[in-house]
Gaussian input, Z-matrix of N, CA and C with variables (Angstrom, degrees):
# hf/3-21g

backbone

0 1
 N
 C     1     B1
 C     2     B2     1     A1
 N     3     B3     2     A2     1     D1
 C     4     B4     3     A3     2     D2
 C     5     B5     4     A4     3     D3
 N     6     B6     5     A5     4     D4
 C     7     B7     6     A6     5     D5
 C     8     B8     7     A7     6     D6
 N     9     B9     8     A8     7     D7
 C    10    B10     9     A9     8     D8
 C    11    B11    10    A10     9     D9
 N    12    B12    11    A11    10    D10
 C    13    B13    12    A12    11    D11
 C    14    B14    13    A13    12    D12
 N    15    B15    14    A14    13    D13
 C    16    B16    15    A15    14    D14
 C    17    B17    16    A16    15    D15
 N    18    B18    17    A17    16    D16
 C    19    B19    18    A18    17    D17
 C    20    B20    19    A19    18    D18
 N    21    B21    20    A20    19    D19
 C    22    B22    21    A21    20    D20
 C    23    B23    22    A22    21    D21
 N    24    B24    23    A23    22    D22
 C    25    B25    24    A24    23    D23
 C    26    B26    25    A25    24    D24
 N    27    B27    26    A26    25    D25
 C    28    B28    27    A27    26    D26
 C    29    B29    28    A28    27    D27
 N    30    B30    29    A29    28    D28
 C    31    B31    30    A30    29    D29
 C    32    B32    31    A31    30    D30
 N    33    B33    32    A32    31    D31
 C    34    B34    33    A33    32    D32
 C    35    B35    34    A34    33    D33
 N    36    B36    35    A35    34    D34
 C    37    B37    36    A36    35    D35
 C    38    B38    37    A37    36    D36
 N    39    B39    38    A38    37    D37
 C    40    B40    39    A39    38    D38
 C    41    B41    40    A40    39    D39
 N    42    B42    41    A41    40    D40
 C    43    B43    42    A42    41    D41
 C    44    B44    43    A43    42    D42
 N    45    B45    44    A44    43    D43
 C    46    B46    45    A45    44    D44
 C    47    B47    46    A46    45    D45
 N    48    B48    47    A47    46    D46
 C    49    B49    48    A48    47    D47
 C    50    B50    49    A49    48    D48
 N    51    B51    50    A50    49    D49
 C    52    B52    51    A51    50    D50
 C    53    B53    52    A52    51    D51
 N    54    B54    53    A53    52    D52
 C    55    B55    54    A54    53    D53
 C    56    B56    55    A55    54    D54
 N    57    B57    56    A56    55    D55
 C    58    B58    57    A57    56    D56
 C    59    B59    58    A58    57    D57
 N    60    B60    59    A59    58    D58
 C    61    B61    60    A60    59    D59
 C    62    B62    61    A61    60    D60
 N    63    B63    62    A62    61    D61
 C    64    B64    63    A63    62    D62
 C    65    B65    64    A64    63    D63
 N    66    B66    65    A65    64    D64
 C    67    B67    66    A66    65    D65
 C    68    B68    67    A67    66    D66
 N    69    B69    68    A68    67    D67
 C    70    B70    69    A69    68    D68
 C    71    B71    70    A70    69    D69
 N    72    B72    71    A71    70    D70
 C    73    B73    72    A72    71    D71
 C    74    B74    73    A73    72    D72
 N    75    B75    74    A74    73    D73
 C    76    B76    75    A75    74    D74
 C    77    B77    76    A76    75    D75
 N    78    B78    77    A77    76    D76
 C    79    B79    78    A78    77    D77
 C    80    B80    79    A79    78    D78
 N    81    B81    80    A80    79    D79
 C    82    B82    81    A81    80    D80
 C    83    B83    82    A82    81    D81
 N    84    B84    83    A83    82    D82
 C    85    B85    84    A84    83    D83
 C    86    B86    85    A85    84    D84
 N    87    B87    86    A86    85    D85
 C    88    B88    87    A87    86    D86
 C    89    B89    88    A88    87    D87
 N    90    B90    89    A89    88    D88
 C    91    B91    90    A90    89    D89
 C    92    B92    91    A91    90    D90
 N    93    B93    92    A92    91    D91
 C    94    B94    93    A93    92    D92
 C    95    B95    94    A94    93    D93
 N    96    B96    95    A95    94    D94
 C    97    B97    96    A96    95    D95
 C    98    B98    97    A97    96    D96
 N    99    B99    98    A98    97    D97
 C   100   B100    99    A99    98    D98
 C   101   B101   100   A100    99    D99
 N   102   B102   101   A101   100   D100
 C   103   B103   102   A102   101   D101
 C   104   B104   103   A103   102   D102
 N   105   B105   104   A104   103   D103
 C   106   B106   105   A105   104   D104
 C   107   B107   106   A106   105   D105
 N   108   B108   107   A107   106   D106
 C   109   B109   108   A108   107   D107
 C   110   B110   109   A109   108   D108
 N   111   B111   110   A110   109   D109
 C   112   B112   111   A111   110   D110
 C   113   B113   112   A112   111   D111
 N   114   B114   113   A113   112   D112
 C   115   B115   114   A114   113   D113
 C   116   B116   115   A115   114   D114
 N   117   B117   116   A116   115   D115
 C   118   B118   117   A117   116   D116
 C   119   B119   118   A118   117   D117
 N   120   B120   119   A119   118   D118
 C   121   B121   120   A120   119   D119
 C   122   B122   121   A121   120   D120
 N   123   B123   122   A122   121   D121
 C   124   B124   123   A123   122   D122
 C   125   B125   124   A124   123   D123
 N   126   B126   125   A125   124   D124
 C   127   B127   126   A126   125   D125
 C   128   B128   127   A127   126   D126
 N   129   B129   128   A128   127   D127
 C   130   B130   129   A129   128   D128
 C   131   B131   130   A130   129   D129
 N   132   B132   131   A131   130   D130
 C   133   B133   132   A132   131   D131
 C   134   B134   133   A133   132   D132
 N   135   B135   134   A134   133   D133
 C   136   B136   135   A135   134   D134
 C   137   B137   136   A136   135   D135
 N   138   B138   137   A137   136   D136
 C   139   B139   138   A138   137   D137
 C   140   B140   139   A139   138   D138
 N   141   B141   140   A140   139   D139
 C   142   B142   141   A141   140   D140
 C   143   B143   142   A142   141   D141
 N   144   B144   143   A143   142   D142
 C   145   B145   144   A144   143   D143
 C   146   B146   145   A145   144   D144
 N   147   B147   146   A146   145   D145
 C   148   B148   147   A147   146   D146
 C   149   B149   148   A148   147   D147
 N   150   B150   149   A149   148   D148
 C   151   B151   150   A150   149   D149
 C   152   B152   151   A151   150   D150
 N   153   B153   152   A152   151   D151
 C   154   B154   153   A153   152   D152
 C   155   B155   154   A154   153   D153
 N   156   B156   155   A155   154   D154
 C   157   B157   156   A156   155   D155
 C   158   B158   157   A157   156   D156
 N   159   B159   158   A158   157   D157
 C   160   B160   159   A159   158   D158
 C   161   B161   160   A160   159   D159
 N   162   B162   161   A161   160   D160
 C   163   B163   162   A162   161   D161
 C   164   B164   163   A163   162   D162
 N   165   B165   164   A164   163   D163
 C   166   B166   165   A165   164   D164
 C   167   B167   166   A166   165   D165
 N   168   B168   167   A167   166   D166
 C   169   B169   168   A168   167   D167
 C   170   B170   169   A169   168   D168
 N   171   B171   170   A170   169   D169
 C   172   B172   171   A171   170   D170
 C   173   B173   172   A172   171   D171
 N   174   B174   173   A173   172   D172
 C   175   B175   174   A174   173   D173
 C   176   B176   175   A175   174   D174
 N   177   B177   176   A176   175   D175
 C   178   B178   177   A177   176   D176
 C   179   B179   178   A178   177   D177
 N   180   B180   179   A179   178   D178
 C   181   B181   180   A180   179   D179
 C   182   B182   181   A181   180   D180
 N   183   B183   182   A182   181   D181
 C   184   B184   183   A183   182   D182
 C   185   B185   184   A184   183   D183
 N   186   B186   185   A185   184   D184
 C   187   B187   186   A186   185   D185
 C   188   B188   187   A187   186   D186
 N   189   B189   188   A188   187   D187
 C   190   B190   189   A189   188   D188
 C   191   B191   190   A190   189   D189
 N   192   B192   191   A191   190   D190
 C   193   B193   192   A192   191   D191
 C   194   B194   193   A193   192   D192
 N   195   B195   194   A194   193   D193
 C   196   B196   195   A195   194   D194
 C   197   B197   196   A196   195   D195
 N   198   B198   197   A197   196   D196
 C   199   B199   198   A198   197   D197
 C   200   B200   199   A199   198   D198
 N   201   B201   200   A200   199   D199
 C   202   B202   201   A201   200   D200
 C   203   B203   202   A202   201   D201
 N   204   B204   203   A203   202   D202
 C   205   B205   204   A204   203   D203
 C   206   B206   205   A205   204   D204
 N   207   B207   206   A206   205   D205
 C   208   B208   207   A207   206   D206
 C   209   B209   208   A208   207   D207
 N   210   B210   209   A209   208   D208
 C   211   B211   210   A210   209   D209
 C   212   B212   211   A211   210   D210
 N   213   B213   212   A212   211   D211
 C   214   B214   213   A213   212   D212
 C   215   B215   214   A214   213   D213
 N   216   B216   215   A215   214   D214
 C   217   B217   216   A216   215   D215
 C   218   B218   217   A217   216   D216
 N   219   B219   218   A218   217   D217
 C   220   B220   219   A219   218   D218
 C   221   B221   220   A220   219   D219
 N   222   B222   221   A221   220   D220
 C   223   B223   222   A222   221   D221
 C   224   B224   223   A223   222   D222
 N   225   B225   224   A224   223   D223
 C   226   B226   225   A225   224   D224
 C   227   B227   226   A226   225   D225
 N   228   B228   227   A227   226   D226
 C   229   B229   228   A228   227   D227
 C   230   B230   229   A229   228   D228
 N   231   B231   230   A230   229   D229
 C   232   B232   231   A231   230   D230
 C   233   B233   232   A232   231   D231

   B1=1.4918
   B2=1.5632
   B3=1.2238
   B4=1.4610
   B5=1.5108
   B6=1.3088
   B7=1.4803
   B8=1.5274
   B9=1.2366
   B10=1.5064
   B11=1.5667
   B12=1.3079
   B13=1.4222
   B14=1.5074
   B15=1.3820
   B16=1.3958
   B17=1.4649
   B18=1.3297
   B19=1.5158
   B20=1.5586
   B21=1.2946
   B22=1.4120
   B23=1.5700
   B24=1.2885
   B25=1.4055
   B26=1.5226
   B27=1.4054
   B28=1.4589
   B29=1.4467
   B30=1.3146
   B31=1.6127
   B32=1.5404
   B33=1.3327
   B34=1.4947
   B35=1.5355
   B36=1.2855
   B37=1.4129
   B38=1.5055
   B39=1.2658
   B40=1.5150
   B41=1.4315
   B42=1.3188
   B43=1.5849
   B44=1.5546
   B45=1.2625
   B46=1.6048
   B47=1.4842
   B48=1.2391
   B49=1.5111
   B50=1.4988
   B51=1.3872
   B52=1.4009
   B53=1.5148
   B54=1.3735
   B55=1.4827
   B56=1.4421
   B57=1.3160
   B58=1.5935
   B59=1.5628
   B60=1.3681
   B61=1.4264
   B62=1.6278
   B63=1.3682
   B64=1.4132
   B65=1.5246
   B66=1.2794
   B67=1.5106
   B68=1.5728
   B69=1.3332
   B70=1.4453
   B71=1.5623
   B72=1.3348
   B73=1.4522
   B74=1.3824
   B75=1.3252
   B76=1.5933
   B77=1.5121
   B78=1.3466
   B79=1.4487
   B80=1.4866
   B81=1.2348
   B82=1.4562
   B83=1.5710
   B84=1.2782
   B85=1.4949
   B86=1.5669
   B87=1.2997
   B88=1.4235
   B89=1.4856
   B90=1.3362
   B91=1.4026
   B92=1.5577
   B93=1.2817
   B94=1.3790
   B95=1.5604
   B96=1.3021
   B97=1.5122
   B98=1.5334
   B99=1.2871
   B100=1.5666
   B101=1.4644
   B102=1.3469
   B103=1.4638
   B104=1.4494
   B105=1.2921
   B106=1.4372
   B107=1.5948
   B108=1.2203
   B109=1.3724
   B110=1.5943
   B111=1.2391
   B112=1.5687
   B113=1.5138
   B114=1.3212
   B115=1.4152
   B116=1.5915
   B117=1.4593
   B118=1.4567
   B119=1.4692
   B120=1.2939
   B121=1.4281
   B122=1.4623
   B123=1.3233
   B124=1.4234
   B125=1.4321
   B126=1.3944
   B127=1.5855
   B128=1.5466
   B129=1.3724
   B130=1.4374
   B131=1.5143
   B132=1.2345
   B133=1.3392
   B134=1.5939
   B135=1.3091
   B136=1.5374
   B137=1.4766
   B138=1.2272
   B139=1.5713
   B140=1.5754
   B141=1.3250
   B142=1.4227
   B143=1.6217
   B144=1.3646
   B145=1.4175
   B146=1.6053
   B147=1.2934
   B148=1.3997
   B149=1.6266
   B150=1.2525
   B151=1.5569
   B152=1.3953
   B153=1.2747
   B154=1.5065
   B155=1.5792
   B156=1.3689
   B157=1.4434
   B158=1.4309
   B159=1.2749
   B160=1.4329
   B161=1.5460
   B162=1.3308
   B163=1.4490
   B164=1.5068
   B165=1.3193
   B166=1.4898
   B167=1.5428
   B168=1.3098
   B169=1.5196
   B170=1.5053
   B171=1.4087
   B172=1.5450
   B173=1.5259
   B174=1.3743
   B175=1.4522
   B176=1.4745
   B177=1.3862
   B178=1.4612
   B179=1.5407
   B180=1.2836
   B181=1.4453
   B182=1.4987
   B183=1.3571
   B184=1.4827
   B185=1.5330
   B186=1.2821
   B187=1.4711
   B188=1.5284
   B189=1.3133
   B190=1.5274
   B191=1.4558
   B192=1.2719
   B193=1.4572
   B194=1.5770
   B195=1.3817
   B196=1.5017
   B197=1.4990
   B198=1.3419
   B199=1.4124
   B200=1.5611
   B201=1.2659
   B202=1.4517
   B203=1.5499
   B204=1.2689
   B205=1.4946
   B206=1.4977
   B207=1.3646
   B208=1.5163
   B209=1.4648
   B210=1.2971
   B211=1.4024
   B212=1.5371
   B213=1.3079
   B214=1.4166
   B215=1.5285
   B216=1.3002
   B217=1.5941
   B218=1.5960
   B219=1.2706
   B220=1.5113
   B221=1.5707
   B222=1.3240
   B223=1.5744
   B224=1.4919
   B225=1.3538
   B226=1.4255
   B227=1.5720
   B228=1.3581
   B229=1.4865
   B230=1.5126
   B231=1.2835
   B232=1.5321
   B233=1.6048
   A1=107.19
   A2=118.25
   A3=128.76
   A4=107.51
   A5=115.08
   A6=122.13
   A7=108.27
   A8=132.04
   A9=122.62
   A10=109.27
   A11=120.54
   A12=118.95
   A13=113.37
   A14=119.78
   A15=126.60
   A16=111.70
   A17=118.13
   A18=121.14
   A19=107.85
   A20=119.71
   A21=122.06
   A22=111.54
   A23=116.78
   A24=116.71
   A25=113.77
   A26=115.84
   A27=117.10
   A28=108.18
   A29=118.28
   A30=123.24
   A31=110.99
   A32=116.33
   A33=117.15
   A34=109.20
   A35=122.72
   A36=124.90
   A37=112.27
   A38=117.24
   A39=119.59
   A40=112.89
   A41=117.80
   A42=121.93
   A43=107.43
   A44=117.54
   A45=117.44
   A46=111.28
   A47=121.75
   A48=119.32
   A49=110.53
   A50=123.25
   A51=122.64
   A52=117.73
   A53=113.24
   A54=118.06
   A55=114.19
   A56=114.62
   A57=124.80
   A58=101.74
   A59=115.87
   A60=120.40
   A61=112.18
   A62=112.52
   A63=115.99
   A64=110.11
   A65=116.25
   A66=119.11
   A67=108.67
   A68=116.61
   A69=119.38
   A70=112.11
   A71=115.32
   A72=119.94
   A73=112.46
   A74=115.51
   A75=120.86
   A76=110.03
   A77=116.51
   A78=119.03
   A79=110.66
   A80=121.82
   A81=127.78
   A82=108.23
   A83=119.33
   A84=118.96
   A85=115.36
   A86=113.83
   A87=116.02
   A88=113.47
   A89=121.77
   A90=121.65
   A91=111.11
   A92=123.95
   A93=125.54
   A94=112.12
   A95=115.77
   A96=117.79
   A97=111.43
   A98=115.02
   A99=113.59
   A100=107.56
   A101=125.03
   A102=123.76
   A103=118.23
   A104=117.32
   A105=121.59
   A106=110.75
   A107=125.27
   A108=119.93
   A109=111.89
   A110=109.98
   A111=115.83
   A112=109.43
   A113=117.56
   A114=121.05
   A115=115.92
   A116=108.23
   A117=115.26
   A118=112.85
   A119=123.75
   A120=126.42
   A121=109.79
   A122=126.15
   A123=128.62
   A124=113.37
   A125=111.80
   A126=112.66
   A127=105.59
   A128=121.32
   A129=125.70
   A130=113.40
   A131=122.05
   A132=123.27
   A133=112.24
   A134=114.36
   A135=120.82
   A136=104.89
   A137=121.63
   A138=123.02
   A139=104.15
   A140=120.85
   A141=125.85
   A142=108.63
   A143=113.02
   A144=118.50
   A145=109.39
   A146=117.60
   A147=122.15
   A148=109.15
   A149=118.43
   A150=121.21
   A151=108.80
   A152=119.90
   A153=126.81
   A154=107.24
   A155=110.69
   A156=110.94
   A157=115.53
   A158=125.19
   A159=122.99
   A160=111.96
   A161=116.17
   A162=117.81
   A163=111.26
   A164=120.46
   A165=122.30
   A166=109.87
   A167=108.11
   A168=110.47
   A169=108.79
   A170=114.15
   A171=115.98
   A172=118.08
   A173=113.71
   A174=109.90
   A175=113.28
   A176=116.79
   A177=118.22
   A178=107.48
   A179=124.29
   A180=125.15
   A181=109.18
   A182=120.51
   A183=120.41
   A184=111.30
   A185=115.31
   A186=112.97
   A187=110.41
   A188=114.19
   A189=116.86
   A190=113.96
   A191=116.29
   A192=121.27
   A193=105.54
   A194=113.92
   A195=115.24
   A196=110.85
   A197=122.27
   A198=120.28
   A199=110.76
   A200=121.71
   A201=126.28
   A202=109.08
   A203=115.24
   A204=114.20
   A205=110.04
   A206=115.67
   A207=119.49
   A208=111.27
   A209=123.43
   A210=126.16
   A211=109.53
   A212=115.10
   A213=118.51
   A214=109.11
   A215=111.59
   A216=118.94
   A217=102.68
   A218=111.47
   A219=121.00
   A220=106.84
   A221=111.90
   A222=116.37
   A223=106.51
   A224=116.69
   A225=118.99
   A226=108.81
   A227=112.52
   A228=114.99
   A229=111.55
   A230=118.22
   A231=121.40
   A232=104.15
   D1=138.47
   D2=177.33
   D3=-72.83
   D4=165.85
   D5=-178.22
   D6=-67.70
   D7=-38.94
   D8=-179.71
   D9=-70.11
   D10=-33.97
   D11=-178.50
   D12=-69.79
   D13=-36.80
   D14=171.65
   D15=-62.07
   D16=-44.95
   D17=173.89
   D18=-58.43
   D19=-48.60
   D20=-174.60
   D21=-63.37
   D22=-41.57
   D23=179.32
   D24=-69.17
   D25=-33.35
   D26=-179.80
   D27=-70.31
   D28=-38.50
   D29=176.87
   D30=-62.42
   D31=-43.42
   D32=178.99
   D33=-71.84
   D34=-33.26
   D35=174.55
   D36=-64.10
   D37=-39.35
   D38=178.22
   D39=-73.93
   D40=-38.44
   D41=173.72
   D42=-63.22
   D43=-44.83
   D44=174.62
   D45=-60.28
   D46=-44.60
   D47=-177.62
   D48=-69.08
   D49=-35.97
   D50=171.49
   D51=-62.33
   D52=-40.83
   D53=173.50
   D54=-62.28
   D55=-42.13
   D56=-175.56
   D57=-63.23
   D58=-52.11
   D59=-174.49
   D60=-58.52
   D61=-45.35
   D62=179.58
   D63=-62.73
   D64=-39.69
   D65=-179.38
   D66=-65.72
   D67=-44.40
   D68=-175.71
   D69=-65.07
   D70=-35.52
   D71=174.68
   D72=-62.81
   D73=-42.19
   D74=-179.72
   D75=-64.60
   D76=-40.51
   D77=-179.04
   D78=-69.32
   D79=-39.68
   D80=176.97
   D81=-61.71
   D82=-48.11
   D83=177.44
   D84=-62.22
   D85=-39.27
   D86=176.61
   D87=-70.35
   D88=-37.40
   D89=-174.06
   D90=-87.29
   D91=3.93
   D92=-176.78
   D93=-65.43
   D94=-37.84
   D95=176.40
   D96=-66.92
   D97=-37.64
   D98=-174.79
   D99=-74.78
   D100=-16.51
   D101=173.78
   D102=-85.48
   D103=-7.80
   D104=-178.64
   D105=-60.50
   D106=-44.13
   D107=-174.71
   D108=-72.42
   D109=-34.83
   D110=176.33
   D111=-65.20
   D112=-42.16
   D113=177.34
   D114=-59.11
   D115=-38.02
   D116=177.55
   D117=-73.02
   D118=-37.51
   D119=173.02
   D120=-62.52
   D121=-40.73
   D122=178.41
   D123=-67.10
   D124=-33.24
   D125=179.76
   D126=-71.80
   D127=-44.26
   D128=173.57
   D129=-54.28
   D130=-46.99
   D131=179.42
   D132=-64.73
   D133=-36.05
   D134=179.57
   D135=-70.22
   D136=-29.76
   D137=-172.36
   D138=-77.21
   D139=-41.82
   D140=-163.12
   D141=-93.89
   D142=-40.78
   D143=-176.10
   D144=-106.05
   D145=80.15
   D146=-177.99
   D147=-79.84
   D148=147.09
   D149=178.53
   D150=-71.46
   D151=134.24
   D152=176.87
   D153=-78.55
   D154=145.06
   D155=178.04
   D156=-73.81
   D157=154.51
   D158=-177.30
   D159=-68.35
   D160=150.30
   D161=-177.38
   D162=-64.43
   D163=153.56
   D164=-179.58
   D165=-64.57
   D166=156.44
   D167=177.16
   D168=-65.02
   D169=156.35
   D170=179.00
   D171=-56.42
   D172=-24.90
   D173=-177.27
   D174=-81.19
   D175=-16.88
   D176=178.65
   D177=-86.44
   D178=-25.80
   D179=-171.41
   D180=-100.76
   D181=-3.53
   D182=177.76
   D183=-72.08
   D184=133.93
   D185=172.01
   D186=-91.82
   D187=145.80
   D188=179.88
   D189=-76.33
   D190=148.10
   D191=-174.88
   D192=-79.06
   D193=148.09
   D194=-175.85
   D195=-62.20
   D196=-32.54
   D197=-172.27
   D198=-79.24
   D199=-13.29
   D200=-176.33
   D201=-73.71
   D202=135.05
   D203=173.08
   D204=-93.49
   D205=165.81
   D206=-178.46
   D207=-71.97
   D208=-21.32
   D209=-176.27
   D210=-92.52
   D211=141.86
   D212=-177.78
   D213=-68.65
   D214=146.69
   D215=-173.89
   D216=-85.66
   D217=144.53
   D218=175.03
   D219=-81.17
   D220=140.33
   D221=179.63
   D222=-63.44
   D223=153.78
   D224=178.26
   D225=-73.30
   D226=142.29
   D227=177.32
   D228=-105.82
   D229=138.46
   D230=-175.53
   D231=-105.00

């Protein structure tokens, strides 16, 4: 593409992004009232249904055997 065509495409892309942004902001402002009940329900659900923490790793939840000593055992020597 030549220089004038690149410039024209970039200008058209910029104008398109500005128009799209203006339209999106208008849609968000108009739909804010209709989203209020949904936001309230989500807030209530978040207050009553909290996420459970993940279970501890197996190494932390394992109970030691009574015959095991606290000190590490030495490997057998041959």
